[in-house]
C-alpha positions in Angstrom: 14.0 10.3 -39.5 14.0 11.7 -43.5 12.1 14.7 -44.2 9.5 13.2 -46.5 8.6 10.3 -43.9 8.2 13.3 -41.3 5.4 14.7 -43.8 4.2 11.3 -44.1 3.5 10.8 -40.7 -0.4 11.3 -39.5 0.1 14.4 -37.3 -2.2 13.8 -34.3 -2.2 10.1 -34.1 1.7 10.9 -33.5 1.4 13.7 -31.3 -1.3 11.2 -29.0 1.3 8.6 -29.2 4.7 10.8 -28.5 2.4 12.0 -25.3 1.2 8.8 -24.2 5.0 7.5 -24.3 6.5 10.3 -22.3 3.9 9.7 -19.6 4.6 6.2 -19.4 8.4 7.0 -19.3 7.6 9.9 -16.4 5.5 7.4 -14.3 8.4 5.0 -14.4 11.1 7.9 -13.8 8.8 8.3 -10.5 8.6 5.4 -9.4 12.3 5.0 -9.4 12.9 8.0 -7.4 10.0 6.6 -4.7 11.9 3.2 -4.7 15.1 5.4 -3.7 12.7 7.1 -0.8 11.2 3.8 0.0 14.4 2.3 1.1 15.5 5.1 3.3 12.3 4.4 4.9 12.3 1.0 5.4 16.0 1.4 6.8 14.3 3.6 9.6 11.2 1.3 9.9 13.4 -1.9 10.5 14.7 0.2 13.8 11.8 1.0 15.5 10.4 -2.1 16.9 13.6 -2.1 19.4 12.7 1.7 20.4 11.1 3.0 23.5 7.2 3.2 23.4 5.5 6.1 22.2 2.2 7.7 22.6 -0.5 6.1 19.8 -1.0 8.3 16.8 -4.6 10.1 16.5 -4.7 10.8 13.0 -3.3 9.5 9.7 -1.2 9.0 7.9 1.4 7.4 10.4 4.9 8.7 9.9 8.3 6.5 9.4 9.5 7.5 12.6 6.1 5.5 14.6 5.5 2.7 12.3 5.9 -0.4 14.5 6.9 1.7 17.5 5.8 -0.1 20.5 2.7 1.7 21.9 -1.1 1.1 23.6 -4.7 2.0 23.4 -7.7 2.0 25.3 -10.7 0.7 23.6 -14.0 2.1 25.2 -15.9 -0.8 23.8 -15.8 -2.2 19.8 -18.3 -0.5 17.4 -17.6 -3.1 14.3 -16.0 -5.7 13.2 -13.1 -6.5 10.1 -11.9 -9.6 8.7 -8.3 -9.5 6.6 -6.3 -12.2 5.2 -3.5 -12.4 7.9 -0.5 -14.6 9.3 -0.2 -15.6 12.8 2.8 -15.3 15.0 3.7 -19.1 14.8 3.6 -18.5 10.7 -0.1 -20.1 10.1 -1.9 -17.9 7.9 -5.8 -17.2 8.5 -8.3 -14.2 9.1 -7.1 -11.4 10.9 -9.8 -9.9 13.3 -9.6 -6.1 13.4 -11.7 -4.3 16.2 -13.1 -1.0 15.5 -12.9 0.9 18.7 -14.6 3.7 19.8 -12.3 5.9 22.3 -14.3 8.7 23.2 -17.7 10.5 22.7 -15.9 12.0 19.5 -12.6 11.6 17.7 -11.5 9.0 15.1 -11.5 6.2 16.9 -9.2 3.1 17.0 -8.3 0.2 14.9 -6.7 -3.1 16.8 -5.6 -6.4 14.9 -6.1 -8.7 17.9 -5.8 -12.0 16.5 -5.8 -14.7 13.5 -8.5 -17.1 13.4 -8.8 -20.0 11.5 -12.0 -19.6 9.5 -13.7 -16.2 8.5 -16.5 -15.0 10.7 -15.4 -15.4 14.4 -16.1 -12.5 17.0 -14.0 -13.0 19.8 -14.9 -12.3 23.4 -13.3 -8.8 23.3 -15.3 -5.9 24.4 -12.4 -3.4 25.0 -10.0 -2.2 27.2 -6.1 -1.1 27.5 -3.9 -3.1 24.8 -0.2 -3.0 24.3 1.4 -3.7 20.7 2.9 -2.1 17.7 1.5 0.9 16.0 0.8 0.1 12.3 -1.3 1.0 9.6 -5.0 -0.4 8.3 -4.6 -2.7 5.1 -4.4 -1.0 1.9 -7.4 -1.7 -0.5 -6.4 1.6 -2.3 -6.1 1.3 -5.8 -3.3 2.3 -7.8 -4.6 5.0 -9.8 -6.2 6.4 -7.0 -2.3 6.6 -5.4 -0.5 7.7 -8.4 -3.5 10.5 -8.9 -3.0 11.6 -5.1 -6.2 11.3 -4.4 -5.6 8.0 -2.0 -6.9 8.8 1.4 -4.2 8.4 4.1 -4.2 4.9 5.9 -5.4 5.0 9.3 -3.2 3.8 12.3 -3.6 0.3 13.6 -2.4 -1.4 16.8 -1.2 -4.8 16.0 -2.1 -6.3 19.6 0.9 -8.0 21.7 -1.4 -9.5 24.2 -3.1 -12.4 23.4 -7.1 -13.0 23.0 -8.7 -15.9 23.7 -10.1 -17.8 20.8 -7.6 -16.1 18.4 -3.9 -17.2 17.8 -1.7 -14.0 18.6 -0.9 -11.7 15.2 2.7 -11.9 14.3 4.6 -9.1 15.3 5.5 -6.5 12.6 8.3 -7.0 10.3 9.9 -4.5 7.8 9.5 -7.2 5.1 5.6 -6.9 5.2 6.0 -3.3 3.7 5.3 -3.2 -0.1 8.2 -2.1 -1.8 7.1 -3.0 -5.6 8.5 0.5 -7.3 11.0 -1.2 -9.0 8.5 -3.7 -10.7 6.2 -0.4 -11.6 9.2 1.0 -13.0 9.9 -1.7 -15.4 6.5 -2.2 -16.3 5.7 1.7 -17.6 9.2 1.3 -19.2 7.4 -2.0 -20.8 4.1 -0.3 -21.7 6.3 2.8 -23.3 8.3 0.3 -25.5 5.7 -1.7 -26.7 3.5 1.5 -27.7 6.5 2.5 -29.6 6.7 -0.8 -31.5 2.6 -1.1 -31.8 2.6 2.5 -33.6 5.5 1.9 -35.7 3.7 -1.3 -36.9 0.7 0.4 -37.7 2.9 2.7 -39.5 4.3 0.3 -41.8 1.1 -1.2 -42.3 -0.3 1.9 -43.9 2.7 2.8 -45.8 2.4 -0.9 -47.2 -1.4 -0.2 -47.8 -0.6 2.8 -49.9 1.9 1.2 -52.3 
């Protein structure tokens, strides 16, 4: 860029735009790195359902080597219910019913995805007991900003029930295809935002220069 043009650039706005563009490019590169890491994790998780059963993890986060492994929990009693969109083992969709269980006088308790109902607000006649299934994680409602900023709390372990509960369709067994892997799309978005920011700023500079002539 010619020296005369450089002198005509507004310093503060140019620095702000340049910093924003660099941040967006950095976020895009970070998402590409996360995609590589996620691909390796998914390869590990895909083989987990066929492995022997393990003890259910007590605290979050669930390590990749335990995700989708067979396990079991003992629910002393149900202290609350959650309803989320979900898919049944027969391929139909509905409302996944999740029991929030107590496991003792103290401790974090345990979440159990019991089954899928055809309508919201269905409370199954299940009061607890031993349940076998697969290790998973609670539904993720964390925002992208929380995850990028490192302030997102880890997801609690959740058991996907492998036994049928009366009044509910069995939950679909865990599938690695259900694990979000949107890092490439996020990277493209950040690079696109950076390019748009540059174009908009160049157009603004052109309009500013035309107004001076």
